[in-house]
N, CA, C and O of each residue as an XYZ file, in Angstrom:
672
protein
N      78.144     56.290      3.578
C      77.049     55.561      2.793
C      75.819     56.375      2.788
O      75.365     56.821      3.841
N      75.258     56.587      1.634
C      73.958     57.358      1.564
C      72.786     56.448      2.048
O      72.635     55.305      1.615
N      71.990     57.008      2.947
C      70.815     56.286      3.320
C      69.621     56.727      2.605
O      69.495     57.912      2.294
N      68.704     55.816      2.315
C      67.369     56.270      1.770
C      66.438     56.496      2.850
O      66.527     55.891      3.918
N      65.463     57.434      2.574
C      64.559     57.705      3.676
C      63.091     57.266      3.068
O      62.729     57.592      1.937
N      62.371     56.554      3.892
C      61.015     56.211      3.568
C      60.098     56.735      4.686
O      60.598     57.210      5.705
N      58.907     56.666      4.535
C      57.881     57.039      5.536
C      56.908     55.909      5.904
O      56.590     55.033      5.100
N      56.460     55.978      7.146
C      55.431     54.999      7.629
C      54.322     55.959      8.086
O      54.456     56.672      9.081
N      53.245     55.946      7.337
C      52.124     56.908      7.662
C      52.561     58.294      7.828
O      52.053     59.036      8.669
N      53.589     58.686      6.958
C      54.048     60.039      6.977
C      55.293     60.315      7.880
O      56.005     61.306      7.712
N      55.498     59.436      8.788
C      56.720     59.637      9.739
C      57.906     59.090      9.099
O      57.874     57.951      8.633
N      58.999     59.848      9.039
C      60.203     59.429      8.327
C      60.951     58.301      9.033
O      60.969     58.268     10.264
N      61.570     57.372      8.295
C      62.389     56.361      8.781
C      63.545     56.182      7.836
O      63.356     56.300      6.625
N      64.736     55.902      8.329
C      65.993     55.750      7.442
C      66.358     54.355      7.273
O      66.321     53.569      8.219
N      66.731     54.001      6.027
C      67.299     52.637      5.843
C      68.829     52.753      5.931
O      69.383     53.852      5.944
N      69.470     51.634      5.987
C      70.932     51.565      6.167
C      71.695     51.863      4.866
O      72.913     52.039      4.900
N      71.040     51.919      3.793
C      71.738     52.204      2.482
C      70.704     52.374      1.394
O      69.582     52.838      1.597
N      71.153     51.971      0.243
C      70.249     52.088     -0.952
C      70.162     50.738     -1.601
O      71.029     49.881     -1.427
N      69.063     50.557     -2.379
C      68.950     49.368     -3.181
C      70.062     49.189     -4.155
O      70.628     50.194     -4.584
N      70.435     47.973     -4.552
C      71.363     47.779     -5.619
C      70.897     48.463     -6.898
O      69.722     48.413     -7.262
N      71.824     49.083     -7.546
C      71.489     49.962     -8.737
C      71.162     49.046     -9.986
O      71.662     47.931    -10.139
N      70.307     49.608    -10.825
C      70.046     48.935    -12.090
C      71.313     48.750    -12.812
O      72.129     49.667    -12.900
N      71.506     47.562    -13.341
C      72.856     47.246    -14.067
C      73.906     46.649    -13.200
O      74.926     46.179    -13.702
N      73.698     46.647    -11.930
C      74.697     46.070    -10.970
C      74.406     44.611    -10.713
O      73.312     44.134    -11.014
N      75.345     43.910    -10.173
C      75.117     42.483     -9.786
C      74.430     42.480     -8.376
O      74.930     43.142     -7.467
N      73.337     41.775     -8.190
C      72.737     41.760     -6.919
C      73.603     40.971     -5.965
O      74.188     39.959     -6.350
N      73.698     41.445     -4.653
C      74.466     40.676     -3.693
C      73.819     39.319     -3.477
O      72.602     39.166     -3.575
N      74.708     38.288     -3.164
C      74.161     36.956     -2.857
C      73.499     37.148     -1.483
O      73.727     38.127     -0.772
N      72.642     36.120     -1.149
C      71.964     36.123      0.070
C      71.837     34.711      0.669
O      71.985     33.702     -0.020
N      71.572     34.688      1.909
C      71.302     33.365      2.618
C      70.023     33.601      3.449
O      70.038     34.246      4.498
N      68.902     33.036      2.916
C      67.626     33.193      3.550
C      66.962     31.775      3.767
O      67.325     30.783      3.135
N      66.006     31.768      4.670
C      65.427     30.528      5.146
C      64.074     30.266      4.445
O      63.207     31.139      4.422
N      63.909     29.090      3.891
C      62.657     28.771      3.269
C      61.642     28.063      4.225
O      61.904     27.958      5.423
N      60.577     27.619      3.732
C      59.526     27.063      4.572
C      59.943     25.770      5.194
O      59.388     25.405      6.231
N      60.911     25.030      4.621
C      61.395     23.791      5.217
C      62.635     24.085      6.119
O      63.319     23.157      6.549
N      62.899     25.329      6.385
C      64.008     25.733      7.213
C      65.413     25.427      6.578
O      66.408     25.216      7.271
N      65.413     25.420      5.289
C      66.682     25.285      4.582
C      67.231     26.679      4.267
O      66.463     27.607      4.013
N      68.557     26.828      4.284
C      69.188     28.064      3.814
C      69.246     28.073      2.321
O      69.779     27.135      1.728
N      68.713     29.109      1.671
C      68.776     29.202      0.205
C      69.600     30.438     -0.089
O      69.680     31.399      0.677
N      70.254     30.327     -1.356
C      71.049     31.432     -1.886
C      70.592     31.781     -3.279
O      69.661     31.133     -3.757
N      71.160     32.744     -3.975
C      70.778     33.047     -5.296
C      71.044     31.812     -6.173
O      70.305     31.585     -7.131
N      72.057     31.024     -5.879
C      72.373     29.952     -6.711
C      71.240     28.916     -6.784
O      71.157     28.154     -7.748
N      70.398     28.890     -5.797
C      69.197     27.910     -5.794
C      68.199     28.272     -6.810
O      67.337     27.452     -7.127
N      68.253     29.493     -7.369
C      67.330     29.970     -8.423
C      67.995     30.249     -9.762
O      67.504     31.004    -10.602
N      69.157     29.587     -9.913
C      69.969     29.790    -11.163
C      69.177     29.523    -12.431
O      68.402     28.569    -12.503
N      69.374     30.357    -13.410
C      68.723     30.163    -14.738
C      67.340     30.797    -14.790
O      66.706     30.785    -15.845
N      66.860     31.343    -13.699
C      65.498     31.982    -13.725
C      65.609     33.482    -13.387
O      66.453     33.903    -12.597
N      64.721     34.265    -14.018
C      64.533     35.578    -13.651
C      63.905     35.631    -12.275
O      63.146     34.730    -11.919
N      64.193     36.654    -11.492
C      63.736     36.724    -10.152
C      63.012     38.055     -9.923
O      63.544     39.128    -10.207
N      61.811     37.959     -9.414
C      61.166     39.174     -8.840
C      61.262     39.019     -7.371
O      60.726     38.068     -6.803
N      61.951     39.959     -6.725
C      62.110     39.946     -5.303
C      61.261     40.955     -4.727
O      61.478     42.152     -4.910
N      60.255     40.498     -4.003
C      59.377     41.504     -3.321
C      59.778     41.517     -1.812
O      59.600     40.538     -1.087
N      60.313     42.655     -1.398
C      60.842     42.815     -0.090
C      59.713     43.522      0.744
O      59.295     44.632      0.416
N      59.253     42.863      1.797
C      58.172     43.441      2.577
C      58.479     43.440      4.057
O      59.160     42.530      4.531
N      58.013     44.409      4.800
C      58.201     44.444      6.272
C      57.646     43.157      6.946
O      58.358     42.529      7.729
N      56.461     42.787      6.667
C      55.789     41.623      7.200
C      54.550     41.235      6.336
O      53.839     42.088      5.806
N      54.344     39.945      6.231
C      53.244     39.536      5.479
C      51.962     39.785      6.266
O      50.881     39.710      5.682
N      52.028     40.071      7.538
C      50.886     40.355      8.396
C      50.387     41.753      8.339
O      49.785     42.252      9.290
N      50.649     42.433      7.158
C      50.139     43.777      7.000
C      49.325     43.770      5.705
O      49.623     42.981      4.808
N      48.313     44.619      5.584
C      47.413     44.509      4.422
C      48.139     44.722      3.108
O      47.862     43.993      2.156
N      49.058     45.682      2.997
C      49.769     46.004      1.740
C      50.623     44.791      1.295
O      50.649     44.434      0.117
N      51.285     44.202      2.224
C      52.165     43.012      1.962
C      51.275     41.874      1.401
O      51.615     41.209      0.422
N      50.128     41.690      2.069
C      49.260     40.648      1.602
C      48.768     40.838      0.158
O      48.728     39.922     -0.664
N      48.384     42.154     -0.088
C      47.922     42.481     -1.414
C      48.993     42.297     -2.466
O      48.768     41.661     -3.495
N      50.153     42.856     -2.204
C      51.193     42.734     -3.218
C      51.660     41.252     -3.499
O      52.011     40.904     -4.627
N      51.647     40.457     -2.490
C      51.974     39.111     -2.667
C      50.890     38.345     -3.481
O      51.185     37.427     -4.245
N      49.733     38.737     -3.290
C      48.587     38.061     -4.055
C      48.700     38.576     -5.553
O      48.519     37.784     -6.478
N      48.982     39.829     -5.769
C      48.990     40.458     -7.130
C      50.157     39.776     -7.848
O      49.975     39.285     -8.962
N      51.299     39.733     -7.270
C      52.513     39.058     -7.986
C      52.156     37.597     -8.295
O      52.362     37.112     -9.408
N      51.635     36.939     -7.320
C      51.276     35.506     -7.513
C      50.310     35.288     -8.706
O      50.449     34.367     -9.510
N      49.319     36.212     -8.754
C      48.339     36.095     -9.809
C      48.929     36.442    -11.163
O      48.652     35.767    -12.155
N      49.724     37.469    -11.212
C      50.260     37.912    -12.574
C      51.451     37.122    -13.047
O      51.714     37.093    -14.250
N      52.165     36.498    -12.188
C      53.392     35.813    -12.579
C      53.424     34.286    -12.241
O      54.374     33.583    -12.587
N      52.366     33.808    -11.560
C      52.417     32.428    -11.123
C      52.490     31.388    -12.126
O      52.947     30.283    -11.834
N      52.028     31.691    -13.413
C      52.112     30.709    -14.462
C      53.437     30.622    -15.230
O      53.592     29.775    -16.109
N      54.414     31.522    -14.887
C      55.594     31.616    -15.738
C      56.725     30.695    -15.205
O      57.147     30.797    -14.053
N      57.181     29.814    -16.080
C      58.229     28.838    -15.674
C      59.608     29.525    -15.613
O      60.530     29.021    -14.971
N      59.733     30.656    -16.275
C      61.093     31.378    -16.400
C      61.304     32.273    -15.248
O      62.432     32.732    -15.069
N      60.299     32.584    -14.413
C      60.374     33.526    -13.394
C      60.010     32.931    -12.051
O      59.017     32.211    -11.949
N      60.781     33.210    -11.028
C      60.486     32.885     -9.628
C      60.167     34.205     -8.845
O      60.877     35.206     -8.935
N      59.070     34.127     -8.090
C      58.714     35.295     -7.260
C      59.135     34.983     -5.782
O      58.621     34.060     -5.149
N      60.070     35.784     -5.288
C      60.521     35.593     -3.944
C      60.005     36.675     -3.048
O      60.277     37.848     -3.304
N      59.305     36.361     -2.054
C      58.828     37.345     -1.080
C      59.664     37.203      0.242
O      59.604     36.211      0.968
N      60.460     38.318      0.476
C      61.335     38.247      1.611
C      60.832     39.092      2.720
O      60.498     40.255      2.492
N      60.752     38.553      3.971
C      60.296     39.341      5.123
C      60.971     38.834      6.351
O      61.679     37.827      6.321
N      60.747     39.555      7.468
C      61.284     39.127      8.738
C      60.424     38.151      9.465
O      60.784     37.707     10.555
N      59.246     37.782      8.877
C      58.373     36.825      9.486
C      59.094     35.409      9.541
O      59.961     35.085      8.730
N      58.687     34.665     10.495
C      59.221     33.301     10.633
C      58.619     32.439      9.493
O      57.499     32.693      9.049
N      59.387     31.401      9.018
C      58.888     30.578      7.960
C      57.492     29.986      8.313
O      56.658     29.790      7.430
N      57.272     29.722      9.542
C      56.003     29.071      9.902
C      54.838     29.994      9.579
O      53.832     29.588      8.996
N      55.020     31.324     10.002
C      54.001     32.276      9.686
C      53.808     32.508      8.189
O      52.685     32.655      7.706
N      54.951     32.538      7.452
C      54.856     32.768      6.039
C      54.051     31.573      5.421
O      53.177     31.781      4.580
N      54.342     30.423      5.822
C      53.619     29.195      5.255
C      52.114     29.340      5.516
O      51.288     29.107      4.634
N      51.788     29.724      6.733
C      50.360     29.813      7.044
C      49.625     30.843      6.223
O      48.485     30.658      5.796
N      50.373     32.003      6.012
C      49.839     33.048      5.184
C      49.610     32.530      3.738
O      48.535     32.728      3.171
N      50.583     31.897      3.182
C      50.487     31.438      1.826
C      49.352     30.405      1.536
O      48.749     30.369      0.463
N      49.114     29.569      2.588
C      48.013     28.623      2.516
C      46.699     29.368      2.572
O      45.812     29.116      1.756
N      46.548     30.318      3.557
C      45.378     31.025      3.729
C      45.011     31.886      2.488
O      43.839     32.067      2.158
N      46.022     32.385      1.847
C      45.783     33.415      0.788
C      45.849     32.670     -0.585
O      45.563     33.298     -1.604
N      46.191     31.444     -0.646
C      46.235     30.755     -1.904
C      47.347     31.285     -2.888
O      47.150     31.347     -4.101
N      48.488     31.650     -2.307
C      49.636     32.200     -3.089
C      50.718     31.125     -3.230
O      51.875     31.413     -2.924
N      50.403     29.893     -3.681
C      51.328     28.857     -3.663
C      52.444     29.090     -4.717
O      53.505     28.481     -4.578
N      52.283     29.865     -5.674
C      53.328     30.049     -6.649
C      54.395     30.973     -6.223
O      55.398     31.106     -6.924
N      54.240     31.638     -5.088
C      55.214     32.603     -4.525
C      56.102     31.762     -3.588
O      55.636     30.826     -2.939
N      57.383     32.122     -3.541
C      58.301     31.441     -2.608
C      58.618     32.461     -1.536
O      59.170     33.521     -1.832
N      58.278     32.157     -0.299
C      58.565     33.016      0.797
C      59.896     32.718      1.387
O      60.256     31.548      1.515
N      60.632     33.695      1.745
C      61.969     33.495      2.394
C      62.039     34.429      3.596
O      61.570     35.567      3.569
N      62.618     33.921      4.599
C      62.690     34.585      5.928
C      64.132     35.013      6.288
O      65.122     34.333      6.017
N      64.156     36.175      6.910
C      65.463     36.629      7.533
C      65.633     36.197      8.934
O      66.284     36.872      9.732
N      65.042     35.054      9.258
C      65.079     34.435     10.608
C      66.462     34.370     11.198
O      66.643     34.683     12.375
N      67.453     33.968     10.408
C      68.758     33.681     10.996
C      69.743     34.781     10.913
O      70.824     34.712     11.498
N      69.357     35.876     10.137
C      70.309     36.945     10.000
C      69.577     38.134      9.288
O      68.590     37.967      8.571
N      70.130     39.306      9.543
C      69.596     40.475      8.879
C      70.566     40.942      7.813
O      70.498     42.091      7.376
N      71.497     40.040      7.372
C      72.509     40.408      6.353
C      71.840     40.774      5.023
O      72.291     41.689      4.334
N      70.781     40.072      4.666
C      70.092     40.346      3.439
C      69.586     41.794      3.448
O      69.772     42.526      2.475
N      68.938     42.209      4.566
C      68.467     43.551      4.653
C      69.583     44.621      4.567
O      69.417     45.673      3.951
N      70.685     44.313      5.188
C      71.855     45.202      5.156
C      72.403     45.310      3.769
O      72.583     46.398      3.221
N      72.676     44.098      3.188
C      73.376     44.011      1.890
C      72.547     44.711      0.803
O      73.105     45.295     -0.127
N      71.210     44.648      0.926
C      70.324     45.237     -0.078
C      69.923     46.684      0.269
O      69.098     47.297     -0.409
N      70.522     47.198      1.328
C      70.254     48.581      1.679
C      68.758     48.806      2.228
O      68.219     49.907      2.119
N      68.191     47.833      2.754
C      66.742     47.860      3.072
C      66.481     47.796      4.618
O      65.320     47.820      5.027
N      67.481     47.720      5.435
C      67.307     47.647      6.866
C      66.861     48.911      7.423
O      67.579     49.903      7.298
N      65.691     48.976      8.053
C      65.323     50.265      8.736
C      66.025     50.350     10.074
O      66.078     49.435     10.895
N      66.569     51.581     10.201
C      67.477     51.782     11.371
C      66.872     52.587     12.484
O      67.463     52.675     13.560
N      65.737     53.171     12.277
C      65.093     54.040     13.352
C      63.593     53.997     13.141
O      63.082     53.587     12.099
N      62.882     54.466     14.243
C      61.412     54.460     14.106
C      60.826     53.179     14.606
O      61.600     52.325     15.037
N      59.623     52.971     14.594
C      58.889     51.801     15.165
C      59.191     50.451     14.385
O      59.020     49.357     14.921
N      59.625     50.591     13.157
C      59.911     49.416     12.360
C      61.385     49.119     12.253
O      61.816     48.344     11.399
N      62.183     49.762     13.153
C      63.661     49.469     13.181
C      63.900     47.991     13.304
O      63.267     47.333     14.131
N      64.825     47.426     12.478
C      65.194     46.029     12.565
C      64.519     45.221     11.545
O      64.893     44.064     11.357
N      63.511     45.756     10.840
C      63.004     44.953      9.689
C      63.214     45.771      8.417
O      63.949     46.757      8.455
N      62.583     45.393      7.261
C      62.842     46.018      6.009
C      61.832     47.062      5.629
O      60.682     47.018      6.065
N      62.253     47.990      4.827
C      61.307     48.778      4.033
C      60.679     47.927      2.957
O      60.937     46.727      2.866
N      59.865     48.546      2.155
C      59.216     47.778      1.026
C      59.920     48.147     -0.284
O      60.272     49.298     -0.541
N      60.102     47.106     -1.089
C      60.742     47.270     -2.394
C      60.390     46.153     -3.305
O      60.001     45.063     -2.884
N      60.536     46.452     -4.598
C      60.404     45.409     -5.652
C      61.640     45.478     -6.512
O      61.984     46.532     -7.045
N      62.329     44.307     -6.649
C      63.576     44.196     -7.403
C      63.362     43.150     -8.503
O      62.724     42.124     -8.270
N      63.867     43.399     -9.635
C      63.841     42.387    -10.692
C      65.329     41.999    -11.062
O      66.142     42.882    -11.337
N      65.642     40.767    -11.064
C      66.927     40.342    -11.495
C      66.810     39.426    -12.762
O      65.824     38.708    -12.922
N      67.858     39.473    -13.668
C      67.770     38.578    -14.808
C      68.363     37.222    -14.367
O      68.636     36.978    -13.192
N      68.548     36.339    -15.406
C      69.069     34.974    -15.030
C      70.411     34.974    -14.416
O      70.801     34.035    -13.723
N      71.147     36.067    -14.676
C      72.559     36.160    -14.176
C      72.682     37.056    -12.957
O      73.782     37.442    -12.561
N      71.518     37.388    -12.355
C      71.404     38.196    -11.147
C      71.818     39.718    -11.404
O      72.230     40.412    -10.475
N      71.705     40.157    -12.575
C      71.930     41.548    -12.865
C      70.604     42.214    -12.519
O      69.535     41.674    -12.804
N      70.684     43.400    -11.900
C      69.429     44.128    -11.501
C      68.871     44.795    -12.673
O      69.537     45.631    -13.285
N      67.636     44.459    -13.034
C      66.926     45.138    -14.189
C      65.950     46.172    -13.721
O      65.584     47.046    -14.506
N      65.516     46.127    -12.515
C      64.518     47.050    -11.946
C      64.692     47.111    -10.439
O      64.890     46.091     -9.778
N      64.614     48.325     -9.906
C      64.729     48.494     -8.432
C      63.826     49.578     -7.955
O      64.085     50.745     -8.250
N      62.748     49.263     -7.214
C      61.937     50.348     -6.765
C      61.832     50.226     -5.197
O      61.363     49.233     -4.641
N      62.297     51.288     -4.570
C      62.100     51.410     -3.140
C      60.762     52.212     -2.933
O      60.684     53.359     -3.373
N      59.785     51.670     -2.318
C      58.450     52.271     -2.129
C      58.604     53.303     -1.055
O      58.934     52.980      0.086
N      58.363     54.567     -1.417
C      58.579     55.717     -0.497
C      57.798     55.659      0.796
O      58.279     55.882      1.907
N      56.571     55.343      0.543
C      55.689     55.223      1.790
C      55.388     53.771      2.042
O      54.780     53.112      1.198
N      55.787     53.268      3.151
C      55.770     51.783      3.425
C      54.339     51.250      3.229
O      54.159     50.100      2.830
N      53.314     52.090      3.511
C      51.928     51.596      3.334
C      51.471     51.528      1.884
O      50.400     50.981      1.621
N      52.233     52.057      0.931
C      51.866     52.000     -0.408
C      52.290     50.720     -1.110
O      53.221     50.047     -0.668
N      51.604     50.375     -2.215
C      51.993     49.172     -3.025
C      53.043     49.544     -3.998
O      53.144     50.704     -4.398
N      53.848     48.571     -4.401
C      54.835     48.822     -5.419
C      54.178     49.000     -6.780
O      52.993     48.715     -6.950
N      54.987     49.491     -7.782
C      54.480     49.620     -9.148
C      54.625     48.267     -9.840
O      55.659     47.908    -10.403
N      53.431     47.497     -9.748
C      53.426     46.153    -10.233
C      53.760     46.135    -11.728
O      54.552     45.297    -12.161
N      53.166     47.054    -12.541
C      53.333     47.033    -14.038
C      54.843     47.276    -14.400
O      55.354     46.667    -15.339
N      55.533     48.157    -13.656
C      56.928     48.450    -13.985
C      57.814     47.166    -13.647
O      58.732     46.815    -14.387
N      57.496     46.538    -12.556
C      58.318     45.370    -12.196
C      58.039     44.215    -13.232
O      58.965     43.553    -13.700
N      56.812     44.021    -13.544
C      56.452     42.937    -14.494
C      57.042     43.233    -15.908
O      57.547     42.341    -16.591
N      56.953     44.521    -16.306
C      57.522     44.868    -17.610
C      59.039     44.587    -17.648
O      59.579     44.186    -18.679
N      59.703     44.804    -16.517
C      61.163     44.563    -16.498
C      61.483     43.072    -16.715
O      62.595     42.721    -17.108
N      60.578     42.279    -16.475
C      60.823     40.763    -16.593
C      60.745     40.396    -18.117
O      61.192     39.319    -18.511
N      60.197     41.266    -18.933
C      60.082     41.033    -20.369
C      59.077     39.972    -20.721
O      58.879     39.675    -21.899
């Protein structure tokens, strides 16, 4: 399996694989929402999905990207913005209240790292081992990948315009 390499402040870290390719079917997932329910892709059937994968909401870049996606996509009924991190649902909820990002749906890897593994995003070495690198994925209504960006430097923001353009 080919691993992707990202950097954290210039120091390299390897992920367990690569993001799902554009044109492929996104793997299903089981992630935990703010009410501690397990959710899967089927829970968002019929909507386009912007999946913002972040190491933790408690970092400045993650906070910024969540606010930007909330602001730019919050009004769209055809799109759901999913922010996936290793933070516990309680911390995710506190963040969203504090930052006013109510239109974003936070999902936690609290019960399993399978999402990170299946999406090729699990960091395997370095100080962030065990959580995810940063990426932006766009899926259509049928969970076909329309856009996939692995952010090379974990401290950088994703390309918002490219992700939003992919949503059409």
